[in-house]
Backbone atoms as SQL, in Angstrom:
CREATE TABLE atoms (id INTEGER PRIMARY KEY, chain TEXT, resi INTEGER, resn TEXT, atom TEXT, x REAL, y REAL, z REAL);
INSERT INTO atoms VALUES
  (1, 'A', 1, 'MET', 'N', 72.461, 61.912, 96.753),
  (2, 'A', 1, 'MET', 'CA', 73.867, 61.638, 96.963),
  (3, 'A', 1, 'MET', 'C', 74.213, 61.977, 98.409),
  (4, 'A', 2, 'ASN', 'N', 74.903, 61.080, 99.088),
  (5, 'A', 2, 'ASN', 'CA', 75.277, 61.353, 100.476),
  (6, 'A', 2, 'ASN', 'C', 76.682, 61.947, 100.541),
  (7, 'A', 3, 'ALA', 'N', 77.098, 62.321, 101.734),
  (8, 'A', 3, 'ALA', 'CA', 78.379, 63.003, 101.933),
  (9, 'A', 3, 'ALA', 'C', 79.558, 62.121, 101.547),
  (10, 'A', 4, 'GLU', 'N', 79.460, 60.815, 101.792),
  (11, 'A', 4, 'GLU', 'CA', 80.561, 59.910, 101.439),
  (12, 'A', 4, 'GLU', 'C', 80.766, 59.845, 99.931),
  (13, 'A', 5, 'GLU', 'N', 79.673, 59.844, 99.167),
  (14, 'A', 5, 'GLU', 'CA', 79.775, 59.811, 97.716),
  (15, 'A', 5, 'GLU', 'C', 80.400, 61.101, 97.176),
  (16, 'A', 6, 'VAL', 'N', 80.004, 62.223, 97.763),
  (17, 'A', 6, 'VAL', 'CA', 80.570, 63.512, 97.352),
  (18, 'A', 6, 'VAL', 'C', 82.059, 63.545, 97.656),
  (19, 'A', 7, 'ALA', 'N', 82.468, 63.089, 98.826),
  (20, 'A', 7, 'ALA', 'CA', 83.881, 63.066, 99.202),
  (21, 'A', 7, 'ALA', 'C', 84.674, 62.170, 98.254),
  (22, 'A', 8, 'ARG', 'N', 84.122, 61.013, 97.897),
  (23, 'A', 8, 'ARG', 'CA', 84.798, 60.084, 96.988),
  (24, 'A', 8, 'ARG', 'C', 84.960, 60.724, 95.607),
  (25, 'A', 9, 'LEU', 'N', 83.936, 61.404, 95.129),
  (26, 'A', 9, 'LEU', 'CA', 84.017, 62.066, 93.836),
  (27, 'A', 9, 'LEU', 'C', 85.038, 63.209, 93.846),
  (28, 'A', 10, 'CYS', 'N', 85.108, 63.949, 94.958),
  (29, 'A', 10, 'CYS', 'CA', 86.079, 65.050, 95.068),
  (30, 'A', 10, 'CYS', 'C', 87.507, 64.519, 95.038),
  (31, 'A', 11, 'GLU', 'N', 87.746, 63.376, 95.643),
  (32, 'A', 11, 'GLU', 'CA', 89.083, 62.776, 95.634),
  (33, 'A', 11, 'GLU', 'C', 89.506, 62.411, 94.221),
  (34, 'A', 12, 'ALA', 'N', 88.547, 62.071, 93.384),
  (35, 'A', 12, 'ALA', 'CA', 88.852, 61.694, 92.006),
  (36, 'A', 12, 'ALA', 'C', 89.176, 62.908, 91.134),
  (37, 'A', 13, 'LEU', 'N', 88.925, 64.111, 91.616),
  (38, 'A', 13, 'LEU', 'CA', 89.157, 65.330, 90.835),
  (39, 'A', 13, 'LEU', 'C', 90.530, 65.932, 91.087),
  (40, 'A', 14, 'THR', 'N', 91.562, 65.158, 91.004),
  (41, 'A', 14, 'THR', 'CA', 92.906, 65.672, 91.212),
  (42, 'A', 14, 'THR', 'C', 93.646, 65.746, 89.887),
  (43, 'A', 15, 'LEU', 'N', 94.569, 66.681, 89.792),
  (44, 'A', 15, 'LEU', 'CA', 95.435, 66.767, 88.629),
  (45, 'A', 15, 'LEU', 'C', 96.696, 65.983, 88.908),
  (46, 'A', 16, 'LYS', 'N', 97.099, 65.211, 87.977),
  (47, 'A', 16, 'LYS', 'CA', 98.322, 64.441, 88.121),
  (48, 'A', 16, 'LYS', 'C', 99.435, 65.166, 87.395),
  (49, 'A', 17, 'GLU', 'N', 100.639, 64.964, 87.870),
  (50, 'A', 17, 'GLU', 'CA', 101.787, 65.648, 87.295),
  (51, 'A', 17, 'GLU', 'C', 101.928, 65.348, 85.812),
  (52, 'A', 18, 'LYS', 'N', 101.610, 64.134, 85.401),
  (53, 'A', 18, 'LYS', 'CA', 101.759, 63.764, 83.994),
  (54, 'A', 18, 'LYS', 'C', 100.748, 64.451, 83.081),
  (55, 'A', 19, 'ASP', 'N', 99.626, 64.942, 83.671),
  (56, 'A', 19, 'ASP', 'CA', 98.621, 65.605, 82.856),
  (57, 'A', 19, 'ASP', 'C', 99.174, 66.886, 82.222),
  (58, 'A', 20, 'GLY', 'N', 99.908, 67.674, 82.991),
  (59, 'A', 20, 'GLY', 'CA', 100.555, 68.874, 82.489),
  (60, 'A', 20, 'GLY', 'C', 99.584, 69.898, 81.949),
  (61, 'A', 21, 'PRO', 'N', 100.106, 70.977, 81.352),
  (62, 'A', 21, 'PRO', 'CA', 99.238, 72.013, 80.800),
  (63, 'A', 21, 'PRO', 'C', 98.543, 71.529, 79.533),
  (64, 'A', 22, 'LEU', 'N', 97.417, 72.138, 79.232),
  (65, 'A', 22, 'LEU', 'CA', 96.672, 71.767, 78.035),
  (66, 'A', 22, 'LEU', 'C', 97.340, 72.269, 76.770),
  (67, 'A', 23, 'MET', 'N', 98.013, 73.410, 76.873),
  (68, 'A', 23, 'MET', 'CA', 98.745, 73.923, 75.717),
  (69, 'A', 23, 'MET', 'C', 99.953, 74.708, 76.216),
  (70, 'A', 24, 'ALA', 'N', 100.964, 74.725, 75.418),
  (71, 'A', 24, 'ALA', 'CA', 102.177, 75.455, 75.782),
  (72, 'A', 24, 'ALA', 'C', 101.929, 76.954, 75.631),
  (73, 'A', 25, 'LEU', 'N', 102.462, 77.730, 76.570),
  (74, 'A', 25, 'LEU', 'CA', 102.327, 79.183, 76.493),
  (75, 'A', 25, 'LEU', 'C', 103.336, 79.730, 75.487),
  (76, 'A', 26, 'GLY', 'N', 102.891, 80.654, 74.675),
  (77, 'A', 26, 'GLY', 'CA', 103.764, 81.260, 73.684),
  (78, 'A', 26, 'GLY', 'C', 104.769, 82.193, 74.340),
  (79, 'A', 27, 'ALA', 'N', 105.956, 82.250, 73.787),
  (80, 'A', 27, 'ALA', 'CA', 107.007, 83.107, 74.344),
  (81, 'A', 27, 'ALA', 'C', 106.621, 84.586, 74.275),
  (82, 'A', 28, 'SER', 'N', 105.796, 84.945, 73.310),
  (83, 'A', 28, 'SER', 'CA', 105.434, 86.353, 73.145),
  (84, 'A', 28, 'SER', 'C', 104.359, 86.803, 74.141),
  (85, 'A', 29, 'MET', 'N', 103.734, 85.866, 74.869),
  (86, 'A', 29, 'MET', 'CA', 102.668, 86.254, 75.791),
  (87, 'A', 29, 'MET', 'C', 103.182, 87.174, 76.895),
  (88, 'A', 30, 'LYS', 'N', 104.370, 86.910, 77.403),
  (89, 'A', 30, 'LYS', 'CA', 104.936, 87.761, 78.450),
  (90, 'A', 30, 'LYS', 'C', 105.228, 89.152, 77.888),
  (91, 'A', 31, 'GLU', 'N', 105.788, 89.188, 76.696),
  (92, 'A', 31, 'GLU', 'CA', 106.096, 90.468, 76.068),
  (93, 'A', 31, 'GLU', 'C', 104.821, 91.268, 75.801),
  (94, 'A', 32, 'ASP', 'N', 103.774, 90.583, 75.352),
  (95, 'A', 32, 'ASP', 'CA', 102.493, 91.260, 75.105),
  (96, 'A', 32, 'ASP', 'C', 101.919, 91.826, 76.396),
  (97, 'A', 33, 'GLY', 'N', 102.026, 91.066, 77.485),
  (98, 'A', 33, 'GLY', 'CA', 101.539, 91.531, 78.778),
  (99, 'A', 33, 'GLY', 'C', 102.310, 92.746, 79.264),
  (100, 'A', 34, 'GLU', 'N', 103.623, 92.730, 79.099),
  (101, 'A', 34, 'GLU', 'CA', 104.447, 93.869, 79.504),
  (102, 'A', 34, 'GLU', 'C', 104.127, 95.102, 78.655),
  (103, 'A', 35, 'LYS', 'N', 103.853, 94.874, 77.375),
  (104, 'A', 35, 'LYS', 'CA', 103.517, 95.998, 76.498),
  (105, 'A', 35, 'LYS', 'C', 102.193, 96.627, 76.928),
  (106, 'A', 36, 'ARG', 'N', 101.189, 95.786, 77.227),
  (107, 'A', 36, 'ARG', 'CA', 99.890, 96.312, 77.676),
  (108, 'A', 36, 'ARG', 'C', 100.029, 97.052, 78.998),
  (109, 'A', 37, 'LEU', 'N', 100.851, 96.538, 79.906),
  (110, 'A', 37, 'LEU', 'CA', 101.072, 97.218, 81.180),
  (111, 'A', 37, 'LEU', 'C', 101.737, 98.569, 80.931),
  (112, 'A', 38, 'GLY', 'N', 102.604, 98.642, 79.950),
  (113, 'A', 38, 'GLY', 'CA', 103.269, 99.899, 79.605),
  (114, 'A', 38, 'GLY', 'C', 102.332, 100.943, 79.034),
  (115, 'A', 39, 'LEU', 'N', 101.128, 100.528, 78.619),
  (116, 'A', 39, 'LEU', 'CA', 100.143, 101.467, 78.073),
  (117, 'A', 39, 'LEU', 'C', 99.027, 101.749, 79.064),
  (118, 'A', 40, 'ARG', 'N', 99.218, 101.333, 80.305),
  (119, 'A', 40, 'ARG', 'CA', 98.195, 101.517, 81.342),
  (120, 'A', 40, 'ARG', 'C', 98.507, 102.695, 82.236),
  (121, 'A', 41, 'MET', 'N', 97.435, 103.192, 82.829),
  (122, 'A', 41, 'MET', 'CA', 97.541, 104.264, 83.808),
  (123, 'A', 41, 'MET', 'C', 96.342, 104.103, 84.732),
  (124, 'A', 42, 'SER', 'N', 96.529, 104.443, 85.987),
  (125, 'A', 42, 'SER', 'CA', 95.437, 104.354, 86.951),
  (126, 'A', 42, 'SER', 'C', 95.115, 105.750, 87.445),
  (127, 'A', 43, 'GLY', 'N', 93.873, 105.946, 87.825),
  (128, 'A', 43, 'GLY', 'CA', 93.466, 107.245, 88.328),
  (129, 'A', 43, 'GLY', 'C', 92.423, 107.117, 89.403),
  (130, 'A', 44, 'LYS', 'N', 92.413, 108.109, 90.280),
  (131, 'A', 44, 'LYS', 'CA', 91.416, 108.151, 91.350),
  (132, 'A', 44, 'LYS', 'C', 90.846, 109.555, 91.418),
  (133, 'A', 45, 'LEU', 'N', 89.523, 109.629, 91.413),
  (134, 'A', 45, 'LEU', 'CA', 88.847, 110.904, 91.636),
  (135, 'A', 45, 'LEU', 'C', 88.724, 111.084, 93.138),
  (136, 'A', 46, 'LEU', 'N', 89.294, 112.172, 93.653),
  (137, 'A', 46, 'LEU', 'CA', 89.365, 112.392, 95.105),
  (138, 'A', 46, 'LEU', 'C', 88.061, 112.981, 95.624),
  (139, 'A', 47, 'SER', 'N', 87.079, 112.130, 95.779),
  (140, 'A', 47, 'SER', 'CA', 85.778, 112.525, 96.299),
  (141, 'A', 47, 'SER', 'C', 85.242, 111.405, 97.176),
  (142, 'A', 48, 'ALA', 'N', 84.575, 111.784, 98.253),
  (143, 'A', 48, 'ALA', 'CA', 83.954, 110.788, 99.125),
  (144, 'A', 48, 'ALA', 'C', 82.720, 110.185, 98.467),
  (145, 'A', 49, 'LYS', 'N', 82.106, 110.937, 97.542),
  (146, 'A', 49, 'LYS', 'CA', 80.920, 110.453, 96.830),
  (147, 'A', 49, 'LYS', 'C', 81.340, 109.782, 95.528),
  (148, 'A', 50, 'LEU', 'N', 80.593, 108.761, 95.119),
  (149, 'A', 50, 'LEU', 'CA', 80.826, 108.148, 93.819),
  (150, 'A', 50, 'LEU', 'C', 80.407, 109.129, 92.732),
  (151, 'A', 51, 'VAL', 'N', 81.239, 109.251, 91.712),
  (152, 'A', 51, 'VAL', 'CA', 80.921, 110.148, 90.606),
  (153, 'A', 51, 'VAL', 'C', 80.016, 109.435, 89.603),
  (154, 'A', 52, 'ASN', 'N', 79.399, 110.190, 88.738),
  (155, 'A', 52, 'ASN', 'CA', 78.589, 109.646, 87.673),
  (156, 'A', 52, 'ASN', 'C', 79.535, 109.027, 86.642),
  (157, 'A', 53, 'ARG', 'N', 79.650, 107.715, 86.675),
  (158, 'A', 53, 'ARG', 'CA', 80.620, 107.020, 85.829),
  (159, 'A', 53, 'ARG', 'C', 80.326, 107.170, 84.346),
  (160, 'A', 54, 'GLU', 'N', 79.053, 107.108, 83.968),
  (161, 'A', 54, 'GLU', 'CA', 78.717, 107.226, 82.556),
  (162, 'A', 54, 'GLU', 'C', 79.160, 108.585, 82.010),
  (163, 'A', 55, 'ALA', 'N', 78.919, 109.630, 82.782),
  (164, 'A', 55, 'ALA', 'CA', 79.343, 110.964, 82.357),
  (165, 'A', 55, 'ALA', 'C', 80.869, 111.043, 82.311),
  (166, 'A', 56, 'PHE', 'N', 81.527, 110.494, 83.312),
  (167, 'A', 56, 'PHE', 'CA', 82.989, 110.488, 83.377),
  (168, 'A', 56, 'PHE', 'C', 83.573, 109.775, 82.161),
  (169, 'A', 57, 'PHE', 'N', 83.041, 108.581, 81.844),
  (170, 'A', 57, 'PHE', 'CA', 83.537, 107.809, 80.704),
  (171, 'A', 57, 'PHE', 'C', 83.272, 108.519, 79.380),
  (172, 'A', 58, 'GLY', 'N', 82.201, 109.294, 79.324),
  (173, 'A', 58, 'GLY', 'CA', 81.878, 110.008, 78.102),
  (174, 'A', 58, 'GLY', 'C', 82.687, 111.275, 77.905),
  (175, 'A', 59, 'VAL', 'N', 83.054, 111.924, 79.001),
  (176, 'A', 59, 'VAL', 'CA', 83.731, 113.222, 78.921),
  (177, 'A', 59, 'VAL', 'C', 85.244, 113.087, 78.742),
  (178, 'A', 60, 'PHE', 'N', 85.874, 112.210, 79.487),
  (179, 'A', 60, 'PHE', 'CA', 87.334, 112.212, 79.495),
  (180, 'A', 60, 'PHE', 'C', 88.000, 111.881, 78.166),
  (181, 'A', 61, 'PRO', 'N', 87.536, 110.926, 77.392),
  (182, 'A', 61, 'PRO', 'CA', 88.190, 110.719, 76.089),
  (183, 'A', 61, 'PRO', 'C', 88.158, 111.964, 75.208),
  (184, 'A', 62, 'ARG', 'N', 87.097, 112.752, 75.309),
  (185, 'A', 62, 'ARG', 'CA', 87.017, 113.982, 74.511),
  (186, 'A', 62, 'ARG', 'C', 87.951, 115.052, 75.067),
  (187, 'A', 63, 'ILE', 'N', 88.045, 115.153, 76.382),
  (188, 'A', 63, 'ILE', 'CA', 88.922, 116.157, 76.997),
  (189, 'A', 63, 'ILE', 'C', 90.387, 115.835, 76.704),
  (190, 'A', 64, 'TRP', 'N', 90.744, 114.554, 76.826),
  (191, 'A', 64, 'TRP', 'CA', 92.134, 114.158, 76.605),
  (192, 'A', 64, 'TRP', 'C', 92.565, 114.264, 75.152),
  (193, 'A', 65, 'ARG', 'N', 91.603, 114.226, 74.224),
  (194, 'A', 65, 'ARG', 'CA', 91.885, 114.351, 72.795),
  (195, 'A', 65, 'ARG', 'C', 92.959, 113.370, 72.321),
  (196, 'A', 66, 'THR', 'N', 92.786, 112.116, 72.671),
  (197, 'A', 66, 'THR', 'CA', 93.731, 111.083, 72.241),
  (198, 'A', 66, 'THR', 'C', 93.478, 110.743, 70.776),
  (199, 'A', 67, 'LEU', 'N', 94.521, 110.278, 70.123),
  (200, 'A', 67, 'LEU', 'CA', 94.392, 109.878, 68.726),
  (201, 'A', 67, 'LEU', 'C', 93.583, 108.589, 68.596),
  (202, 'A', 68, 'GLU', 'N', 93.748, 107.701, 69.571),
  (203, 'A', 68, 'GLU', 'CA', 93.050, 106.419, 69.537),
  (204, 'A', 68, 'GLU', 'C', 92.202, 106.257, 70.791),
  (205, 'A', 69, 'GLU', 'N', 91.335, 105.277, 70.754),
  (206, 'A', 69, 'GLU', 'CA', 90.407, 105.013, 71.854),
  (207, 'A', 69, 'GLU', 'C', 91.152, 104.633, 73.142),
  (208, 'A', 70, 'VAL', 'N', 90.557, 104.971, 74.264),
  (209, 'A', 70, 'VAL', 'CA', 91.085, 104.610, 75.586),
  (210, 'A', 70, 'VAL', 'C', 90.062, 103.707, 76.262),
  (211, 'A', 71, 'ASP', 'N', 90.504, 102.538, 76.703),
  (212, 'A', 71, 'ASP', 'CA', 89.622, 101.631, 77.433),
  (213, 'A', 71, 'ASP', 'C', 89.649, 102.009, 78.907),
  (214, 'A', 72, 'THR', 'N', 88.484, 102.240, 79.481),
  (215, 'A', 72, 'THR', 'CA', 88.375, 102.631, 80.880),
  (216, 'A', 72, 'THR', 'C', 87.648, 101.532, 81.640),
  (217, 'A', 73, 'GLU', 'N', 88.169, 101.226, 82.809),
  (218, 'A', 73, 'GLU', 'CA', 87.614, 100.146, 83.617),
  (219, 'A', 73, 'GLU', 'C', 87.539, 100.609, 85.073),
  (220, 'A', 74, 'VAL', 'N', 86.442, 100.313, 85.738),
  (221, 'A', 74, 'VAL', 'CA', 86.296, 100.641, 87.150),
  (222, 'A', 74, 'VAL', 'C', 87.028, 99.577, 87.957),
  (223, 'A', 75, 'ILE', 'N', 87.899, 100.027, 88.855),
  (224, 'A', 75, 'ILE', 'CA', 88.598, 99.097, 89.737),
  (225, 'A', 75, 'ILE', 'C', 87.843, 98.981, 91.050),
  (226, 'A', 76, 'ASP', 'N', 87.570, 100.118, 91.666),
  (227, 'A', 76, 'ASP', 'CA', 86.846, 100.133, 92.936),
  (228, 'A', 76, 'ASP', 'C', 86.432, 101.565, 93.235),
  (229, 'A', 77, 'GLY', 'N', 85.163, 101.795, 93.474),
  (230, 'A', 77, 'GLY', 'CA', 84.697, 103.136, 93.820),
  (231, 'A', 77, 'GLY', 'C', 85.061, 104.145, 92.755),
  (232, 'A', 78, 'ASN', 'N', 85.891, 105.127, 93.122),
  (233, 'A', 78, 'ASN', 'CA', 86.330, 106.167, 92.193),
  (234, 'A', 78, 'ASN', 'C', 87.741, 105.902, 91.668),
  (235, 'A', 79, 'ILE', 'N', 88.163, 104.643, 91.664),
  (236, 'A', 79, 'ILE', 'CA', 89.471, 104.265, 91.128),
  (237, 'A', 79, 'ILE', 'C', 89.253, 103.587, 89.784),
  (238, 'A', 80, 'PHE', 'N', 90.025, 104.035, 88.785),
  (239, 'A', 80, 'PHE', 'CA', 89.846, 103.561, 87.429),
  (240, 'A', 80, 'PHE', 'C', 91.173, 103.123, 86.827),
  (241, 'A', 81, 'SER', 'N', 91.092, 102.265, 85.837),
  (242, 'A', 81, 'SER', 'CA', 92.250, 101.865, 85.044),
  (243, 'A', 81, 'SER', 'C', 92.006, 102.325, 83.615),
  (244, 'A', 82, 'PHE', 'N', 93.017, 102.937, 83.029),
  (245, 'A', 82, 'PHE', 'CA', 92.931, 103.421, 81.654),
  (246, 'A', 82, 'PHE', 'C', 93.973, 102.673, 80.826),
  (247, 'A', 83, 'THR', 'N', 93.548, 102.073, 79.725),
  (248, 'A', 83, 'THR', 'CA', 94.470, 101.386, 78.819),
  (249, 'A', 83, 'THR', 'C', 94.456, 102.111, 77.487),
  (250, 'A', 84, 'PHE', 'N', 95.621, 102.618, 77.127),
  (251, 'A', 84, 'PHE', 'CA', 95.785, 103.379, 75.893),
  (252, 'A', 84, 'PHE', 'C', 96.231, 102.440, 74.771),
  (253, 'A', 85, 'ARG', 'N', 96.047, 102.873, 73.550),
  (254, 'A', 85, 'ARG', 'CA', 96.458, 102.067, 72.391),
  (255, 'A', 85, 'ARG', 'C', 97.885, 102.393, 71.955),
  (256, 'A', 86, 'ASN', 'N', 98.389, 103.547, 72.397),
  (257, 'A', 86, 'ASN', 'CA', 99.766, 103.910, 72.047),
  (258, 'A', 86, 'ASN', 'C', 100.380, 104.767, 73.148),
  (259, 'A', 87, 'GLU', 'N', 101.698, 104.770, 73.180),
  (260, 'A', 87, 'GLU', 'CA', 102.447, 105.481, 74.214),
  (261, 'A', 87, 'GLU', 'C', 102.300, 106.991, 74.082),
  (262, 'A', 88, 'ARG', 'N', 102.157, 107.491, 72.865),
  (263, 'A', 88, 'ARG', 'CA', 102.031, 108.939, 72.662),
  (264, 'A', 88, 'ARG', 'C', 100.814, 109.489, 73.386),
  (265, 'A', 89, 'ASP', 'N', 99.665, 108.809, 73.253),
  (266, 'A', 89, 'ASP', 'CA', 98.444, 109.259, 73.917),
  (267, 'A', 89, 'ASP', 'C', 98.606, 109.208, 75.434),
  (268, 'A', 90, 'ARG', 'N', 99.164, 108.137, 75.941),
  (269, 'A', 90, 'ARG', 'CA', 99.354, 107.991, 77.387),
  (270, 'A', 90, 'ARG', 'C', 100.243, 109.110, 77.935),
  (271, 'A', 91, 'GLN', 'N', 101.336, 109.379, 77.237),
  (272, 'A', 91, 'GLN', 'CA', 102.263, 110.422, 77.680),
  (273, 'A', 91, 'GLN', 'C', 101.621, 111.799, 77.592),
  (274, 'A', 92, 'GLN', 'N', 100.825, 112.036, 76.576),
  (275, 'A', 92, 'GLN', 'CA', 100.128, 113.315, 76.424),
  (276, 'A', 92, 'GLN', 'C', 99.204, 113.570, 77.618),
  (277, 'A', 93, 'VAL', 'N', 98.492, 112.538, 78.051),
  (278, 'A', 93, 'VAL', 'CA', 97.587, 112.683, 79.197),
  (279, 'A', 93, 'VAL', 'C', 98.386, 112.918, 80.474),
  (280, 'A', 94, 'LEU', 'N', 99.455, 112.155, 80.669),
  (281, 'A', 94, 'LEU', 'CA', 100.280, 112.329, 81.873),
  (282, 'A', 94, 'LEU', 'C', 100.890, 113.723, 81.957),
  (283, 'A', 95, 'ASN', 'N', 101.334, 114.247, 80.817),
  (284, 'A', 95, 'ASN', 'CA', 101.984, 115.557, 80.787),
  (285, 'A', 95, 'ASN', 'C', 100.999, 116.708, 80.635),
  (286, 'A', 96, 'GLY', 'N', 99.721, 116.391, 80.448),
  (287, 'A', 96, 'GLY', 'CA', 98.713, 117.405, 80.140),
  (288, 'A', 96, 'GLY', 'C', 98.313, 118.301, 81.290),
  (289, 'A', 97, 'GLY', 'N', 98.831, 118.023, 82.460),
  (290, 'A', 97, 'GLY', 'CA', 98.510, 118.888, 83.588),
  (291, 'A', 97, 'GLY', 'C', 97.504, 118.259, 84.526),
  (292, 'A', 98, 'LEU', 'N', 96.939, 119.078, 85.369),
  (293, 'A', 98, 'LEU', 'CA', 95.927, 118.593, 86.304),
  (294, 'A', 98, 'LEU', 'C', 94.623, 118.326, 85.574),
  (295, 'A', 99, 'TRP', 'N', 93.960, 117.255, 85.964),
  (296, 'A', 99, 'TRP', 'CA', 92.678, 116.908, 85.384),
  (297, 'A', 99, 'TRP', 'C', 91.645, 116.866, 86.491),
  (298, 'A', 100, 'SER', 'N', 90.465, 117.349, 86.190),
  (299, 'A', 100, 'SER', 'CA', 89.384, 117.286, 87.172),
  (300, 'A', 100, 'SER', 'C', 88.085, 116.961, 86.461),
  (301, 'A', 101, 'PHE', 'N', 87.153, 116.454, 87.243),
  (302, 'A', 101, 'PHE', 'CA', 85.835, 116.120, 86.731),
  (303, 'A', 101, 'PHE', 'C', 84.818, 116.562, 87.768),
  (304, 'A', 102, 'ASP', 'N', 83.894, 117.406, 87.380),
  (305, 'A', 102, 'ASP', 'CA', 82.850, 117.905, 88.268),
  (306, 'A', 102, 'ASP', 'C', 83.462, 118.493, 89.556),
  (307, 'A', 103, 'LYS', 'N', 84.517, 119.301, 89.364),
  (308, 'A', 103, 'LYS', 'CA', 85.235, 119.981, 90.453),
  (309, 'A', 103, 'LYS', 'C', 85.932, 119.019, 91.407),
  (310, 'A', 104, 'VAL', 'N', 86.249, 117.814, 90.922),
  (311, 'A', 104, 'VAL', 'CA', 86.946, 116.807, 91.726),
  (312, 'A', 104, 'VAL', 'C', 88.262, 116.479, 91.017),
  (313, 'A', 105, 'LEU', 'N', 89.373, 116.528, 91.753),
  (314, 'A', 105, 'LEU', 'CA', 90.691, 116.269, 91.205),
  (315, 'A', 105, 'LEU', 'C', 90.857, 114.796, 90.835),
  (316, 'A', 106, 'LEU', 'N', 91.397, 114.548, 89.652),
  (317, 'A', 106, 'LEU', 'CA', 91.745, 113.204, 89.208),
  (318, 'A', 106, 'LEU', 'C', 93.251, 113.051, 89.354),
  (319, 'A', 107, 'VAL', 'N', 93.684, 112.153, 90.235),
  (320, 'A', 107, 'VAL', 'CA', 95.103, 111.894, 90.449),
  (321, 'A', 107, 'VAL', 'C', 95.477, 110.670, 89.621),
  (322, 'A', 108, 'LEU', 'N', 96.514, 110.804, 88.796),
  (323, 'A', 108, 'LEU', 'CA', 96.947, 109.727, 87.911),
  (324, 'A', 108, 'LEU', 'C', 98.259, 109.134, 88.393),
  (325, 'A', 109, 'GLU', 'N', 98.392, 107.820, 88.255),
  (326, 'A', 109, 'GLU', 'CA', 99.634, 107.116, 88.567),
  (327, 'A', 109, 'GLU', 'C', 99.849, 106.038, 87.526),
  (328, 'A', 110, 'VAL', 'N', 101.110, 105.700, 87.320),
  (329, 'A', 110, 'VAL', 'CA', 101.469, 104.652, 86.376),
  (330, 'A', 110, 'VAL', 'C', 101.821, 103.397, 87.168),
  (331, 'A', 111, 'PRO', 'N', 101.108, 102.296, 86.937),
  (332, 'A', 111, 'PRO', 'CA', 101.454, 101.055, 87.642),
  (333, 'A', 111, 'PRO', 'C', 102.765, 100.493, 87.107),
  (334, 'A', 112, 'VAL', 'N', 103.548, 99.926, 88.004),
  (335, 'A', 112, 'VAL', 'CA', 104.832, 99.346, 87.613),
  (336, 'A', 112, 'VAL', 'C', 104.694, 97.832, 87.415),
  (337, 'A', 113, 'ARG', 'N', 103.870, 97.218, 88.253),
  (338, 'A', 113, 'ARG', 'CA', 103.672, 95.773, 88.175),
  (339, 'A', 113, 'ARG', 'C', 102.190, 95.461, 88.108),
  (340, 'A', 114, 'LYS', 'N', 101.891, 94.291, 87.578),
  (341, 'A', 114, 'LYS', 'CA', 100.511, 93.812, 87.506),
  (342, 'A', 114, 'LYS', 'C', 99.952, 93.690, 88.915),
  (343, 'A', 115, 'GLY', 'N', 98.696, 94.079, 89.093),
  (344, 'A', 115, 'GLY', 'CA', 98.034, 93.945, 90.385),
  (345, 'A', 115, 'GLY', 'C', 98.392, 95.012, 91.397),
  (346, 'A', 116, 'GLU', 'N', 99.093, 96.047, 90.975),
  (347, 'A', 116, 'GLU', 'CA', 99.585, 97.068, 91.899),
  (348, 'A', 116, 'GLU', 'C', 98.554, 98.156, 92.211),
  (349, 'A', 117, 'ILE', 'N', 97.486, 98.238, 91.449),
  (350, 'A', 117, 'ILE', 'CA', 96.542, 99.351, 91.575),
  (351, 'A', 117, 'ILE', 'C', 95.947, 99.438, 92.973),
  (352, 'A', 118, 'GLN', 'N', 95.571, 98.317, 93.560),
  (353, 'A', 118, 'GLN', 'CA', 94.955, 98.334, 94.894),
  (354, 'A', 118, 'GLN', 'C', 95.873, 98.935, 95.951),
  (355, 'A', 119, 'GLY', 'N', 97.171, 98.837, 95.766),
  (356, 'A', 119, 'GLY', 'CA', 98.115, 99.374, 96.742),
  (357, 'A', 119, 'GLY', 'C', 98.563, 100.798, 96.493),
  (358, 'A', 120, 'MET', 'N', 98.080, 101.417, 95.440),
  (359, 'A', 120, 'MET', 'CA', 98.499, 102.790, 95.119),
  (360, 'A', 120, 'MET', 'C', 97.867, 103.778, 96.092),
  (361, 'A', 121, 'GLN', 'N', 98.613, 104.812, 96.417),
  (362, 'A', 121, 'GLN', 'CA', 98.166, 105.809, 97.388),
  (363, 'A', 121, 'GLN', 'C', 97.353, 106.934, 96.750),
  (364, 'A', 122, 'PHE', 'N', 97.647, 107.284, 95.526),
  (365, 'A', 122, 'PHE', 'CA', 96.989, 108.411, 94.835),
  (366, 'A', 122, 'PHE', 'C', 97.043, 109.670, 95.698),
  (367, 'A', 123, 'ASN', 'N', 98.226, 109.994, 96.188),
  (368, 'A', 123, 'ASN', 'CA', 98.358, 111.141, 97.090),
  (369, 'A', 123, 'ASN', 'C', 99.286, 112.226, 96.543),
  (370, 'A', 124, 'LYS', 'N', 99.660, 112.158, 95.253),
  (371, 'A', 124, 'LYS', 'CA', 100.540, 113.169, 94.673),
  (372, 'A', 124, 'LYS', 'C', 100.017, 113.607, 93.322),
  (373, 'A', 125, 'ALA', 'N', 100.050, 114.893, 93.096),
  (374, 'A', 125, 'ALA', 'CA', 99.691, 115.451, 91.784),
  (375, 'A', 125, 'ALA', 'C', 100.619, 116.630, 91.514),
  (376, 'A', 126, 'ALA', 'N', 101.179, 116.666, 90.311),
  (377, 'A', 126, 'ALA', 'CA', 102.086, 117.763, 89.958),
  (378, 'A', 126, 'ALA', 'C', 101.291, 119.008, 89.604),
  (379, 'A', 127, 'PHE', 'N', 101.647, 120.132, 90.226),
  (380, 'A', 127, 'PHE', 'CA', 100.979, 121.407, 89.941),
  (381, 'A', 127, 'PHE', 'C', 101.894, 122.275, 89.111);
């Protein structure tokens, strides 16, 4: 295939206004997204070295003693996202005091909007 054929094929790959979405979005999808965001929390371990993630993921759910499981996701380096199953568990962790792992402070913040984690400073912890 030459460059002209590729260019012609790419021109044919356009969406037309009449095509529209494949399916209508449900009204509850926004509410579900807001609810999940309300059960999220972000944290950063203040260390220049990467921590042992497997150990971190294994230890913190036991330390926090939540009633339900907590989903933990690596965002970047030592920055993590925690998704709780209920507000009680999330609030218990937030109010539980200072948290540390392997002598490294874990700073927690609550995201207000989707995609906000990358812009968080993680520079405040209540003592």
